[in-house]
Short mmCIF file of the C-alpha atoms (twelve columns), coordinates in Angstrom:
data_MODEL
# 
_entry.id   MODEL 
# 
loop_
_atom_site.group_PDB 
_atom_site.id 
_atom_site.type_symbol 
_atom_site.label_atom_id 
_atom_site.label_alt_id 
_atom_site.label_comp_id 
_atom_site.label_asym_id 
_atom_site.label_seq_id 
_atom_site.Cartn_x 
_atom_site.Cartn_y 
_atom_site.Cartn_z 
_atom_site.pdbx_PDB_model_num 
ATOM 1   C CA . MET A 1   9.002   -3.215  -5.688  1 
ATOM 2   C CA . THR A 2   11.982  -4.823  -4.025  1 
ATOM 3   C CA . ARG A 3   10.679  -3.858  -0.587  1 
ATOM 4   C CA . ALA A 4   7.271   -5.261  -1.443  1 
ATOM 5   C CA . ASP A 5   8.943   -8.459  -2.644  1 
ATOM 6   C CA . LEU A 6   10.830  -8.689  0.632   1 
ATOM 7   C CA . LEU A 7   7.661   -8.270  2.669   1 
ATOM 8   C CA . SER A 8   5.743   -10.720 0.455   1 
ATOM 9   C CA . GLY A 9   8.574   -13.238 0.641   1 
ATOM 10  C CA . ILE A 10  8.584   -13.116 4.430   1 
ATOM 11  C CA . VAL A 11  4.790   -13.506 4.575   1 
ATOM 12  C CA . PHE A 12  4.894   -16.473 2.167   1 
ATOM 13  C CA . LEU A 13  7.736   -18.050 4.124   1 
ATOM 14  C CA . VAL A 14  5.856   -17.790 7.436   1 
ATOM 15  C CA . LEU A 15  2.597   -18.978 5.855   1 
ATOM 16  C CA . GLY A 16  4.318   -21.925 4.174   1 
ATOM 17  C CA . VAL A 17  6.019   -23.010 7.385   1 
ATOM 18  C CA . ALA A 18  2.705   -22.717 9.271   1 
ATOM 19  C CA . VAL A 19  0.880   -24.823 6.677   1 
ATOM 20  C CA . ALA A 20  3.644   -27.448 6.669   1 
ATOM 21  C CA . TRP A 21  3.623   -27.599 10.477  1 
ATOM 22  C CA . MET A 22  -0.164  -27.904 10.701  1 
ATOM 23  C CA . SER A 23  -0.192  -30.630 8.071   1 
ATOM 24  C CA . TRP A 24  2.494   -32.502 10.031  1 
ATOM 25  C CA . GLU A 25  0.267   -32.294 13.117  1 
ATOM 26  C CA . MET A 26  -2.710  -33.839 11.300  1 
ATOM 27  C CA . PRO A 27  -3.628  -37.407 12.261  1 
ATOM 28  C CA . ARG A 28  -1.824  -40.019 10.188  1 
ATOM 29  C CA . LEU A 29  -4.536  -42.658 10.680  1 
ATOM 30  C CA . GLU A 30  -2.142  -45.574 11.308  1 
ATOM 31  C CA . VAL A 31  -4.792  -47.390 13.330  1 
ATOM 32  C CA . ARG A 32  -6.981  -47.553 10.253  1 
ATOM 33  C CA . ARG A 33  -4.077  -48.955 8.233   1 
ATOM 34  C CA . ILE A 34  -3.995  -45.954 5.913   1 
ATOM 35  C CA . HIS A 35  -1.082  -46.054 3.473   1 
ATOM 36  C CA . PRO A 36  1.499   -43.313 4.253   1 
ATOM 37  C CA . ALA A 37  1.183   -41.909 0.725   1 
ATOM 38  C CA . THR A 38  -2.515  -41.132 1.288   1 
ATOM 39  C CA . VAL A 39  -2.445  -39.425 4.699   1 
ATOM 40  C CA . PRO A 40  -4.573  -36.260 4.887   1 
ATOM 41  C CA . GLY A 41  -1.668  -33.890 5.509   1 
ATOM 42  C CA . LEU A 42  0.601   -35.028 2.688   1 
ATOM 43  C CA . VAL A 43  -0.486  -32.643 -0.090  1 
ATOM 44  C CA . PRO A 44  -0.915  -29.591 2.192   1 
ATOM 45  C CA . GLY A 45  2.517   -30.307 3.674   1 
ATOM 46  C CA . ILE A 46  4.161   -30.453 0.273   1 
ATOM 47  C CA . LEU A 47  2.383   -27.269 -0.801  1 
ATOM 48  C CA . GLY A 48  3.390   -25.532 2.434   1 
ATOM 49  C CA . LEU A 49  7.035   -26.468 1.939   1 
ATOM 50  C CA . ALA A 50  6.886   -25.290 -1.674  1 
ATOM 51  C CA . LEU A 51  5.336   -21.991 -0.574  1 
ATOM 52  C CA . ALA A 52  8.021   -21.528 2.082   1 
ATOM 53  C CA . PHE A 53  10.737  -22.274 -0.479  1 
ATOM 54  C CA . CYS A 54  9.312   -19.784 -2.985  1 
ATOM 55  C CA . GLY A 55  8.926   -17.157 -0.245  1 
ATOM 56  C CA . THR A 56  12.561  -17.643 0.712   1 
ATOM 57  C CA . LEU A 57  13.660  -17.258 -2.906  1 
ATOM 58  C CA . LEU A 58  11.593  -14.098 -3.294  1 
ATOM 59  C CA . ALA A 59  12.969  -12.551 -0.098  1 
ATOM 60  C CA . VAL A 60  16.582  -13.390 -0.953  1 
ATOM 61  C CA . ARG A 61  16.183  -12.005 -4.458  1 
ATOM 62  C CA . SER A 62  14.696  -8.777  -3.149  1 
ATOM 63  C CA . VAL A 63  17.517  -8.324  -0.626  1 
ATOM 64  C CA . ARG A 64  20.079  -8.717  -3.401  1 
ATOM 65  C CA . ALA A 65  18.242  -6.273  -5.674  1 
ATOM 66  C CA . SER A 66  17.555  -3.645  -2.974  1 
ATOM 67  C CA . ARG A 67  21.149  -2.529  -2.579  1 
ATOM 68  C CA . ASP A 68  20.723  0.315   -5.064  1 
ATOM 69  C CA . ARG A 69  16.953  0.917   -5.220  1 
ATOM 70  C CA . GLU A 70  14.445  3.465   -3.922  1 
ATOM 71  C CA . GLY A 71  13.629  3.790   -0.255  1 
ATOM 72  C CA . TRP A 72  10.646  3.151   1.946   1 
ATOM 73  C CA . HIS A 73  8.632   6.032   0.464   1 
ATOM 74  C CA . ALA A 74  8.123   4.133   -2.782  1 
ATOM 75  C CA . PHE A 75  7.286   1.044   -0.750  1 
ATOM 76  C CA . GLY A 76  4.527   2.897   1.119   1 
ATOM 77  C CA . ALA A 77  3.050   4.142   -2.158  1 
ATOM 78  C CA . ILE A 78  2.218   0.557   -3.065  1 
ATOM 79  C CA . PHE A 79  -0.377  0.385   -0.293  1 
ATOM 80  C CA . VAL A 80  -2.400  3.340   -1.583  1 
ATOM 81  C CA . SER A 81  -2.594  2.233   -5.218  1 
ATOM 82  C CA . PRO A 82  -5.830  1.202   -6.955  1 
ATOM 83  C CA . GLU A 83  -4.482  -2.322  -7.324  1 
ATOM 84  C CA . THR A 84  -4.130  -2.614  -3.561  1 
ATOM 85  C CA . GLY A 85  -7.712  -1.427  -3.139  1 
ATOM 86  C CA . ARG A 86  -8.921  -4.106  -5.550  1 
ATOM 87  C CA . ALA A 87  -6.924  -6.746  -3.682  1 
ATOM 88  C CA . GLY A 88  -8.466  -5.537  -0.415  1 
ATOM 89  C CA . VAL A 89  -11.973 -5.782  -1.859  1 
ATOM 90  C CA . THR A 90  -11.195 -9.309  -3.076  1 
ATOM 91  C CA . LEU A 91  -9.958  -10.265 0.384   1 
ATOM 92  C CA . ALA A 92  -13.044 -8.771  2.024   1 
ATOM 93  C CA . LEU A 93  -15.432 -10.597 -0.326  1 
ATOM 94  C CA . ALA A 94  -13.578 -13.889 0.187   1 
ATOM 95  C CA . LEU A 95  -13.715 -13.504 3.974   1 
ATOM 96  C CA . ILE A 96  -17.418 -12.678 3.886   1 
ATOM 97  C CA . TYR A 97  -17.966 -15.778 1.781   1 
ATOM 98  C CA . ALA A 98  -15.832 -18.128 3.869   1 
ATOM 99  C CA . LEU A 99  -16.639 -16.836 7.350   1 
ATOM 100 C CA . GLY A 100 -20.076 -15.325 6.900   1 
ATOM 101 C CA . LEU A 101 -21.985 -17.256 4.254   1 
ATOM 102 C CA . VAL A 102 -20.645 -20.823 4.151   1 
ATOM 103 C CA . GLY A 103 -22.182 -22.820 6.964   1 
ATOM 104 C CA . ARG A 104 -25.018 -20.365 7.566   1 
ATOM 105 C CA . MET A 105 -26.858 -21.214 4.354   1 
ATOM 106 C CA . PRO A 106 -26.691 -24.004 1.788   1 
ATOM 107 C CA . PHE A 107 -23.338 -24.129 0.005   1 
ATOM 108 C CA . TRP A 108 -24.845 -23.625 -3.445  1 
ATOM 109 C CA . ALA A 109 -26.664 -20.479 -2.294  1 
ATOM 110 C CA . ALA A 110 -23.556 -19.050 -0.611  1 
ATOM 111 C CA . THR A 111 -21.510 -19.702 -3.741  1 
ATOM 112 C CA . MET A 112 -24.137 -18.085 -5.957  1 
ATOM 113 C CA . LEU A 113 -24.260 -14.993 -3.747  1 
ATOM 114 C CA . PHE A 114 -20.472 -14.746 -3.706  1 
ATOM 115 C CA . VAL A 115 -20.112 -15.061 -7.478  1 
ATOM 116 C CA . PHE A 116 -22.928 -12.567 -8.092  1 
ATOM 117 C CA . ALA A 117 -21.474 -10.014 -5.652  1 
ATOM 118 C CA . PHE A 118 -17.941 -10.460 -6.982  1 
ATOM 119 C CA . ILE A 119 -18.988 -9.871  -10.587 1 
ATOM 120 C CA . MET A 120 -21.183 -6.904  -9.688  1 
ATOM 121 C CA . VAL A 121 -18.445 -5.221  -7.658  1 
ATOM 122 C CA . PHE A 122 -15.675 -5.705  -10.194 1 
ATOM 123 C CA . GLU A 123 -17.641 -5.240  -13.410 1 
ATOM 124 C CA . ARG A 124 -19.930 -2.427  -12.317 1 
ATOM 125 C CA . TRP A 125 -18.240 -0.380  -9.615  1 
ATOM 126 C CA . LEU A 126 -14.516 -1.089  -9.843  1 
ATOM 127 C CA . SER A 127 -14.073 -1.249  -13.616 1 
ATOM 128 C CA . ALA A 128 -12.709 1.740   -15.505 1 
ATOM 129 C CA . PRO A 129 -15.657 2.142   -17.867 1 
ATOM 130 C CA . GLU A 130 -18.699 1.131   -15.835 1 
ATOM 131 C CA . HIS A 131 -20.784 -1.476  -17.600 1 
ATOM 132 C CA . PRO A 132 -24.573 -1.037  -17.812 1 
ATOM 133 C CA . LEU A 133 -26.307 -2.209  -14.649 1 
ATOM 134 C CA . TRP A 134 -28.874 -4.447  -16.330 1 
ATOM 135 C CA . ARG A 135 -26.278 -6.223  -18.479 1 
ATOM 136 C CA . THR A 136 -23.899 -6.729  -15.587 1 
ATOM 137 C CA . ALA A 137 -26.660 -7.993  -13.283 1 
ATOM 138 C CA . LEU A 138 -27.946 -10.414 -15.924 1 
ATOM 139 C CA . ALA A 139 -24.464 -11.786 -16.695 1 
ATOM 140 C CA . ALA A 140 -23.657 -12.040 -12.981 1 
ATOM 141 C CA . ALA A 141 -26.909 -13.888 -12.245 1 
ATOM 142 C CA . VAL A 142 -26.391 -16.378 -15.074 1 
ATOM 143 C CA . GLN A 143 -22.783 -17.039 -14.088 1 
ATOM 144 C CA . ALA A 144 -23.700 -17.313 -10.405 1 
ATOM 145 C CA . VAL A 145 -26.314 -19.984 -11.116 1 
ATOM 146 C CA . ILE A 146 -23.957 -21.924 -13.385 1 
ATOM 147 C CA . VAL A 147 -20.997 -21.771 -10.984 1 
ATOM 148 C CA . GLY A 148 -23.052 -22.473 -7.846  1 
ATOM 149 C CA . ALA A 149 -24.765 -25.480 -9.368  1 
ATOM 150 C CA . THR A 150 -21.658 -26.853 -11.077 1 
ATOM 151 C CA . VAL A 151 -19.386 -26.565 -8.036  1 
ATOM 152 C CA . SER A 152 -21.987 -28.143 -5.761  1 
ATOM 153 C CA . LEU A 153 -22.697 -31.025 -8.131  1 
ATOM 154 C CA . VAL A 154 -19.030 -31.730 -8.834  1 
ATOM 155 C CA . PHE A 155 -18.106 -31.809 -5.160  1 
ATOM 156 C CA . GLN A 156 -21.137 -33.835 -4.069  1 
ATOM 157 C CA . HIS A 157 -21.247 -36.370 -6.899  1 
ATOM 158 C CA . GLY A 158 -17.759 -36.270 -8.395  1 
ATOM 159 C CA . PHE A 159 -15.617 -35.991 -5.261  1 
ATOM 160 C CA . LEU A 160 -18.264 -37.412 -2.869  1 
ATOM 161 C CA . VAL A 161 -17.826 -34.514 -0.451  1 
ATOM 162 C CA . ARG A 162 -20.732 -33.524 1.766   1 
ATOM 163 C CA . LEU A 163 -21.087 -29.763 1.587   1 
ATOM 164 C CA . PRO A 164 -22.455 -27.588 4.388   1 
# 
């Protein structure tokens, strides 16, 4: 685990620095007399710096703990575990949602499809005891409609964000 922590810490450090840098490069909107505390990149910049700090702490801790631990063989075993497969499926579904569905169809429909697919995959095919298909499909459909409608309404009417 210490090797995985080292790798994760480095990834989080690089990601945090990249987010902080990109948020610094965002327009500050001085010409519109926007107050400095409300610039668009403020919160992402703070989160990026926090992520970089936590990644640094994780990497340093793993280096200190790795002096008397197992080698790279145990580290490689992490990437063939069932948990890694589930994380990969989650990443794939999220990328399909963000890059494939959003923007090509109404946001509420994309969100409903994503929630339905996510529940079906994890409750039916990737769960230890497979749940009955009809029950899983019914629960996934109900939750997909609720989540899709709620998220769309909250963003459009609560946050006043126009959705694709």
